[in-house]
Steps between C-alpha positions, in 0.01 A plus 500: 500500500476807282168585662637454854813705424298782350265502798783512755682774309198727482401431859842557653514844344169586667610359835820705513311813406257440781776438755365156600765281346492218762131411553401622156740267325365201692145582397617581150661159465179336617292692249735421215493130589123519491507644151720218380293236677180646367638509148595131497265295285343201671402187329153361558480273805796662679504398869613721788740254658623764745159604629152385584221660301135471601244672281241731654307823461752675722856376536714524811874460499680272743867493608626199699847362584434160343873440474796604711770730376723331247876454522780498245326747273166320503195715559306240699599227741320221678124489546356655817214275606360712781574863419452438133242232420288538814463875451438470128230239559350729766439763231341240271291381793384858571412560133290183495312610811436849367389378157259258668365771734173642366513794743851622425551627144188327365521397137861623486784253472846576632791375293867499584850521363738345756877531468802349674739757655768238573565689828702760307396862453660545156334187366169610651533837326548330168201273561272777624541691177240257369238679712545832324526380139133569434547861612778578255408590144710280271683643197577225248563711190867405489435127543443287192411132480704260286226509239529878492161563660429694821523309833191380681522638856267332752375734767565346842241497775488808714596449867306740726679410822786285623510260798854491639779491521646296786844650564512871579784561258291348222194704598702821500642429154160409358321788674722750321371365167137451594453850639600649166207321340270551801457130571414435868703239678402302815777298664446199724850482651711813433560674832785745435435837674611681185182391327296711744622814322181607325680760292721241327284189513154652480349206308634243744290344778548191715288275719797431730629756748825681417823413674474812714239309701705183480812685610306649791380153600858368485625792710230423755611137509861607559386731777284233662795260506725776643745472211686816409796382297411327174628445148304541180514308174322625189472372150613760252195674360213711616339240723807411703670837516180697563393250765826534693491879465145503635606277792788729591284810467222354714746386764623857529153651510369247748820443690378555857463184704328514836731394782425154633645314792567132458697237682816376337706267721789511253568864576669652801196713566189317609276762353607632164342795332403414145694688240346838439519632148448862420330643198823615343677165522242221484610152396863483395617322188811288535527397134286601205558260212358510150471188284584579135251421227751263348695363797843360424612159629585527869302823541271352765794352691650846510170643631487245783858586597407867515198426717721295732750781555294626795369196693284723722280593204321167470177634351495542122222701332426348160344682208603253234335292232434133543803385304739722691359383834554137405858556389574711810383218728714257303806718554426527874470122520828461316668737749365293792291787636207280605304667779707817501300733278144599581331586171220755480360456152265716298197380308724368223584222745165486677402138555660351188656156502730539200757740658561263792466166327772258618649762733229526764745513791645825364157664504404387851373792704460726196228762541323583176222732404224462247199712411204356680348239278275202500517180305235502227327163505334564167841546342624181660214305343564674170875444495511136607246427228731636228634244256677507169167446329291775664769766530636540152456881517800516735794450266738443793283241674669210320837619631349529845365147466842359423662697781234416756484126434865452402412349162532576133220531246719419200686176459777683318572702814562190707860410567621158586599460861346832607227331700237734359181329386262588223187694600181295472249786529342308785700688762299726724600807700503448881443125454827430326689813607509744786287809472465815708330811375742784431463801729416764241213308333244699697651830384511392136128425515431829682699693237296350216178568688607860568541553127166328435313709760651817356386400150159407636457839671627675189250307287214597733590867458578506129244241385205530737243228438708358217581127496846440360740763375366826360666734256645715780698200626626374168812701568557507875654815640785393727488815712130449571556132576773595749253721689256212527779267617598739779135520613427128522396365836397139515554189704777287357495128450650442846244724672730800547408841357677610182557877490767742379628825644582809293836347403343172391628308804308241697484519881769318694392168649766239567538165667822418684644150454784311659660194348516246780647152536340290773516125546644444152217698341524840336238766443440868444309593813298819529628684807327835456360757266545867418241761408633844591648343813667172586327216683759235576463185712855449621399188693446322170849582371761226473866579440796298366609229739147452634518791743228745595746776595518775242850515345682829533606721216653803663839661462555567869344358812257734677658713766416439863299760691718796582716462190489725196558394145801646322428424139765390255552766237305419187321200656231634731381155609846408627615653824715472808338515841638765735405513866347822631739548792524741788194718538381432145179322411379356170298785349418305186643220293796699375588748775575533869422815696599631841244478776383824656714624787257363760462162331712194441458209254314194614663161523497426125547865391172515307354790699582740779384478859517739793828511692439397866508789746715460812560705813683446824281272709493509879579129509811536285838445675602834350226663710505290816849606611447879457162476672650308792772761541245782477271340759785449744619855436156649560467301822840622616417860405171489686680353800751787500227759459304344784806499724578863419144606569494319834837643608451830326624715794806298592848648442594247226188574296544870549868479411414326169290797384143387535348704217749393232502144635129465439541647150785259431301203628210603275731492201630159605143370525418630154809331360376167629144567385620574147569127459128423501432766236773358276360148516130585476330454159553821302205728429457877490471529877794274582717665236418843638590390856828352371598834350425677827635267766791324328719812530311669786599252773868531417474878462347529846768277655797668341359851542478439877849349516641783289345756732653322800851476358482857374402625844784314672747628246387861539502481881858378518622736233329793677626388844859509383471865405268648764269418780196627311231252390465413125180602328214258424595226747177494696263202453247716315768627264623146438147386412459790259827413328406131482154562354644752255729230367212250486282751312755503216435129449123552509519792259692289251239223522217750448668638189544144373129430552415810302727421210438125484200364692557165659364188335546124493633354175578160355858481380534239223864578430621431851473121463491467121735206475631339182277204578138619464379232741688676779373848411301680766337838535599672824231696684683791659487871571626742239819574692803462279854450624572867433189606688605281793841667510333840505256383768778380729748764390408757765514235774843398375610863509384531860677174584829613343482843670427338834798270449722803432391663827554175684856493370555860606382430855697180536753683721243563771543238773236228505444561867376848428263471200312277243732580209668161509177288485363723226827466309495122521137506393575705191809298409300178515212656306737613226638147472146362471408736219831458322423128491143573387599697188688223307249235603201712394633629169710193420189284480311728259534239222412202713174312452462517879547876493168581664562266793867581555463877478191517720656274764832685486334839537274402789778321690737794447243747637422267792871449576556876500217541749629206706850648518362831625270331746764260629794741538317808623217372717561146614788603735274763659212256538739253654617754759147618571366150556793307644718770667266756649771598751681674215190687390541775769558878481845656573614835631458813300786663316535789263512453125855630499596248762334219312672588173833549685460162668422339165809664350724397785371146479694465178817551696401289797272235366541257787350736752178529326455133542509529874179698499160342507368383163344782305599774740724703274283481189193562711658816617561610147160408372321642800700820479363554151139401556377826649749735348223696336320541835797642689735630236630789720601278793859387525406196703196285418316224671637149416180303538298690239708436182496223248661428161 
């Protein structure tokens, strides 16, 4: 104790000075223990009861979990038949093969020093100090024997390389010691990603792939099964925690899943888009649970309760040791969770029987992974031939024998009533007990062979042509041996290549298993393999309850097409589905966007499609009625024009003012013809004609009527004051005035063409309803409501002015002039257009706007023309055709006499009625017709004048 205390005191001072108090003190303690152990005197014949020692020219170390972790303060627990004895015997088997191989290390014998780690890293550290004893110079000056003489210190064998360990936590602990003494280490089972760090574990290599590959394979399995919401369980330590961390990291890096469509009758949508994961979110973790190194009673029950908190997360990713897996399944069975959890186990589960023994129903459907391996028949023959007599070198084989055959070797160990028999030494493995080769046997053999090939290649370089060890290999340089280990490339015992990358890792090759129960039989069935990418035969998978349908493990059901995912804050794999409504479409999984103005969403809102284009069709009821009115109006107009042409020289036609009548009838015809332009399919030509003729027909009509009423008004006003004739009342003057008014309309249209050329457009706002299915694009001319008002504004002005003059001339007797019919015409026209305005502009928000406004406009224009045609010309046509006796000339009178007679008729209205029809007004009209030709005459000819 004095030596140990002195060592620790001196070392701690150095550690604190160097600033490495934590790691340095651990190594310091190990070194001090070595000094004490090396200083202990050993009596002759001392046996290493805690290790196996095999003499040889070169010694290899071995670390195996022969026993489980102890409880209640005990370092070691029960014997581990498979992970312990099978693997240990695999190393002995490999040493025998190598020592009997005349090609590999000829005339050189490999020895071994094999230790039990007891599945505990601290115990393994203590045991592994044995490997470095030979490298530490012992100082025994302060140690005295009882006789007073100096102690005899035996120099232990020097271990040049170590095979192991099994658990990653043990390998990490041991690697920290071995690297200080430059002892290479080759593991057969440690897969923690942390061990790939070549800066910290530079003397560590392994013949199994690291968990980064295993984690990638497990992520690929989760992706293939379309699971995105899982829980993780890890045993405390480097293996479990690093494995889960690697799984989470890989799921984030490789989180994109290609969309797939599949049929799911349980959902409201027949076709459901598989959950799409993005690279930032990946697989979501519902619960991440860590199993303590020393779990308290009820700890596993608590873990199962935590895993059950979210029933949607059925899949559990397991990076746990064999003991923890067994106890976890027991807790699940106790909680009656049979068939609920889907376990995805790492290689620590693999295809082992012990974790699921007597609880097979809890493991049904479990998917496990194991580095690709092959059963070694040579090892099977070797192992089943082992007996207590021929395997005395294995100090734990007797314990295995008792455990395997349920017997006791010593009579003193037998207890009455226990039912345990005494071993007879006639028992045989496989014959009297079940046997299945442990999964890592192949890798143990490959690890030993990797060390042997490295030594062989090193011997060839350092001792060329030399049989047996030469002086250069008496003390093997660990750094040089490591280089040869990293360069080995040979075919392993199972036929697979054994190589290492720069970090000392083996390539990733895995087999995928599923534990299945069929027809009262259970088995681990190979359902696929992984080598950089997953190859999975889903048809061979069998799930709890005997179903072939893959169980779900998702937080939220996939959204239907046309629905976006609104993720729950902090849980990206949980979401609410929101419908893309209105004119929105599903742009991607998480967002909706508006369709372009000329598009609308399709039926399921997953894309946009063109909005149908509509226009007023000739067959539409909205077009049939205006067209019918226009056709009848054109026929009537042509009939009147034909009648007037045929009876052009009769008194009635003359009295109506032939020149202005033909102009007025032209305007009426254009009003009717405008209907066809308004209904025709819009294009540049049609739109241009609409601009020209929509207002032109009305301008012509009302310009002619205005000229007429203005002339009558001026004649009577002038006649009251003098007998002289008013200016500009001749037919030529009237035509000039009319065409001057019409030219204003044409000038305005020309300016409009110059400022804004005519074109046909598609208006998508006109019928953009709240329901996208009813949306339509309207093909129309670029004439807005304001432009229409401006287009018809001048015609309206002429109409209002004409109405004013009609009101002013209302006092003139009907028997003497046309003021009354013109007045009635204008009053009726005003009523028509007053009704048009609220109908036209009141329907601007209607979905039927295009039809209502077009029909209203065309009917209003046609009605205006019909009123003028009916009130002004139909009575004359009637007289001309059916009462020709009234269409005769009368005597001639002076203008003064005509005006006087018209004035007096207001006082004696009944007398005018005694005269022949049209006589008085014919006098007036005829008196004015040739005023310009005989302006100096007081009396003019009656038969040569017309209105």
